[in-house]
N, C-alpha and C positions, 0 to 999 in steps of 0.2 A: 720373351718368356717362352720356355719350352717345356712341355709335360713329358714326364717319363714314368717308367715303372707302373705303379698302381693305376694310374690315370690315363694310360695309353688306350686308344680306342680300338685296340685289338680285341679286347673283351667287351662286348655290349650285349645287354646292359650290365653295368657294375652294380651288384644288389648288396645293399647295407640294410641290416635289420637288428632289432634288439629292443630292449624296454626304454621307455621315455627316461626312467630313473632306475639306477641300481639301489634297490631297497634292502635286500639281504643277500648274502652269498648264495644260499640255496635258490633263490628266485632268480638271480642273475645266471648262475650256472645251468639251471634246468631249462630256462628260456633259450640260452645259447645252444645247449645240447639238442633240444628239439628242433631249433632252427637248422642247425647243421644237418640233422637227420633228413630234412626236406630236400637237401641237395641243390637249394635255390638261394644260397646266401654266400657271399664273398668276404664279408667283413661284419663283425658284431659291433653294434653301437650301444652306448649306455651313458646316461647323464650322471656325473658324479657331483658336479656343482650345477645347481638349477637356479639361475637368475629368474625371480618371479616378479610380477607386476606389483603385488602388494605384500607387505610383511605378514607372517603368520602362516603362509602356505608352506608346504614342503620344499625346502631349498637344497635338497640333495643330501646324500649320506656323508660327502666329504672325503677326504683323503683315505679314510679307512676302507673305501671301496676299491682303491687302486690295486691291492693284492687279489681282490676278487677278479679283477680284469686279467691279472696274470694267470690265474687258474683257468679262466676261460680259454686263453690262448693255448695253455698246456693241454686241455682236454679236447678242444675242437681242431686245433692246428690252424685256426683262422686268426687273421689280424684283428685288433681290436682299436676302436677310436672313441673319443670323448670330446666334450665341449670345454674349452678353456676361455676364461674372461679376463685373465690378468697374468702378469709375469710369473707370480708364485705358483699358479696352476701349470704353467709351461714346465717350470723346473721339476715339479713333483711327478708329472707325466713322463718326463724324460727319465727321472730315476727309476720309475716302475716299468719302464719298456713299452709304454703305450705307442702303438705304431702309427696312428694317424690322429691329427687334431682337427677340431672345427671350431670356428668363431661364429657364436650365435647372432642372431638379428639384433638383440639389444646392445650387443658389443660393437657390431659393424657400424652402428649409428654414431659411434663416438670415435672420431679419428685418434684422439689421445690413447684411448684403450688399445686400438688396433696397432698404433705405432709402439706401444709398450710391449705388446706380444711379439711384434716383428723384431724389436731389439733383443728380446730373450731368445729369439730363435736364430740369431745370427751365427753362422758357422755350423748349424745343425741341418743334417740331411734327413728331413722328415716330411712327409706329405701333409699339407694343410688345405682344408676346405673352409670357404667363407660363405655364410648365409647372406641373402639379400638384407638390407636394412629394413626395419619395420615399415618405414614409409617408402612410397615409390620414387626413390631418388637414385637414379642410374649412376650418376657421377660419384655419389659416395660409395656405392658398391665397387665400382670400377677402382676408385681410389684406395680401397681396402686391398684389392689384389695389387696394386702398384706398390703399396707399402710393404707387402710381403715379398714381392719380386725384388724390390730395391734392398731388402734385407738379405738377398742371396737364396731365398726358397725357390727351388726349381719345380717342385711338384705341387701345383696349385689347382684346385677345382673350385667352382661355384656351386652353391646349392640354392635352388629356387623353393622358397617355403611360402611364398605369397606375402601380401602386404596388408597391413591393418587399415580398415576403413569403417567408420562409424555406421555408415548407411548399408553395409553388407548384411543381407538376410539369408543367404544360402550357405556360403563358405565361413569358415572361422577366419580366414585371411583370404581376401580377393586375389586370385591367381595373377591377374595382369600379364597374361601369357606374352604379350607384345613387348613388355619390358624386358622379359627374359630373352626374347628373340633380338631385341636391341642390343642386349648385353653381348650375346654371341656374335652379332655383326661387328662389334667395336673389338672384342677379344676373341676371335675364332678358335685360337689355340688353347683356350681354357675349357676343359670339359664341364658341362652343365648336368648337375644331378638334381633330380625333382624330388621334393619332399611332400607327397600327398597327405601325410598325417597332419601336419601343421596347416596346410592349405584347407583341408576339409574339416578338421575337428570332429569328425564323426565317421563311423566305420562305413556307412552305406554309400558314400561318395568315393571311397578310396579307388575302387576299380576303375571308375570312369576317368579319374584324374590321372592315375598311373598309365592307362592306356593312351591318353592324349599326350602324355610326355613322350611315350614311345613313337606316337605318330609324328611327333615333331622332332624326332631324331636326337632326344636327350641321351646323354652318355649313360645315365644310370638313375636308380631309385634309392631313397632312403625312407624306410617304413618302421613304425613302432609296433612292437610285438611283446606280448606279455603272457605268462602262463595262465593268469586269472585276470583278464582285462578290467573286468567290472570292480576289482578289488585293488586296482593300481593306485598308488599314492599321488600320482600326478597324471593329468591328460588321460583319464581312464576311457572317455568316450570314443578316443580316436585310435586306440590299441586294439590288436586282433591276436588270437592265439597263433602260435607257430604253424599249426596245421592249417588254418585258415589262410595265412599268409602264403604258405606253400602252394595252396589250391589257387590263390589269386595270381601268383606269379606264373604258374603253369598255364593259365588261361590267356595270359597276355599275347597279343600279337606283336611281335618285335619287327618292326619295319626298318628298312635301310634306305639311305640317301641314294646309293647307287643300285639300280635294278640289276637283274641277272645279265641282261644285255649291256654292252659297254655304253658309257655315257651317263651323266647325272640327270637328276630331275631337271626339267626345263625351268627357266625363270619364271614363266607363266605359271606353272604348277605351284612354285614356291610362294608367289604373290597371292595365288588363290587360297593357299593355307593361312597366310596372314589375314586375308579377308574373312575367312571362316572364324578365325579366333576373335577379331574385332566384332563380328556379328554376334558371337556367343556373349562377349562382354556387353554389348548393347542390351541383349534380351535380359541378362542378369540385372543390369541397372534399371531397366523398365519395370522388371518385376519388383525390385526394391522400391521403386517410385510409387507403383500402384498399392503396394502394402500400406505406405504412409498415407496414400489418398484415402484408403479405407478407413484409417485410423481418424482422418480429418473428417470423413463423412459421419463417423460415430459421435464426434465432438459436435458437429453442426446438428445432428439429429437430437442429441440430448440437450442442446441448448437452443433449439428452435431457430437456427440460423439457415438461411437459404444456401442451396448448393452453388448457385452461380453467383460469383463476385466479379461484376462487370470490370470495375476498375482495376482489380487485381489482374483479370485476364488480359486486358489492354496492356498492362505494364509488362507482363510475362512476354506477350507477342512482340512488343516493340523492342524489348531487350534482346530477344533471340535474333530477330531480324538483323539488328545493328551488330551483334556479334558474328553472325553468319557472314555479313559483308567483309569483316576484317578477316575471315578465314576463307574468302573466295567462294562462298556459297551464294546461290542466287536468292533473292527475296522470296520468290515464288516457292522454291524447294523447302526453305526454312519455314515459311508460314504453313505449308501443307503438312510438314512433319510435325510441328508444335501443335497445330490444330488436331491432328490424329491422336496425339498423346492427350490433349486436353479433353477430347471427346471420350476417350476410354476412361479417363479419370472421373468425368461426370457420371459415366455409365456405372463405374464402380460404387461411387457415392450413392446413386440412386438405388442401387441394390441394397446398400445398407440402410437407406432410409426405409425402403419397403420391408426390409427384414425385421 
């Protein structure tokens, strides 16, 4: 599989921006025009069809928005991209000259749907981006790329938009940066584009996530922008105005794998970056765990239940020591680690009791 044209790494970062959903022609064209004015965008994105978790939510304007995308191309001179979820979407996009397609996370999770899209694209020379599936399944993500490649698609990119996790308390979708790194190790020729909007689900985290993607040498960014974000018909909390977007991109530090002097980063430096990512994940997981511990503390307080449950604690300790052995971890390390977590949980619950 070889990447060409839009996804060649000569241009980094590749910057994709636009509204979550095309709502009206005026909203889409004005957003694109203002984004283009920043000089910090290479492609305009907009959702025409929006697969939603539950019925009743805004599910996209539909095919009538495709001529609006044509007008955006005419006025800005920029390529446009949108999400497709089935063969009929592909056919309509090709008819209206959409430049790039992407496959969303809810579609990637279904091999039948990805195969249907791949079949519809046979013989067509168009770039296609594929988002990670909702759940952290590396094989399913790679399988989607392989289906597109087998259909003859030469220009393929991956979009890292994070993974659903019921216990996540910080992000909308947990980044699982290590899984994106594993994807790149398996398919190093496929560019990786980061989607901070869907990872964060809120504006205040976008900058940090975008910067981390640049630090990890991701090929590009896809961000959601709207002329009036708080009034957006979908995903309002994660969208930013074109001007805020421009300022954010201007403040990013774009790092490169190869420094000014010859030679790539050493293997040691690469492994240290992976360690940093795993440590970040550990802290987020521990923060999520302690939030639940505080909720347990409230329940115990309200129901006059003691904080320490000795039998429960022994079960946890024995279970983790046994699991640690199967993973090559010493009993002493696992015991000290779990005890430290348990002590902090007890402390958190004590604060709730006192409060």
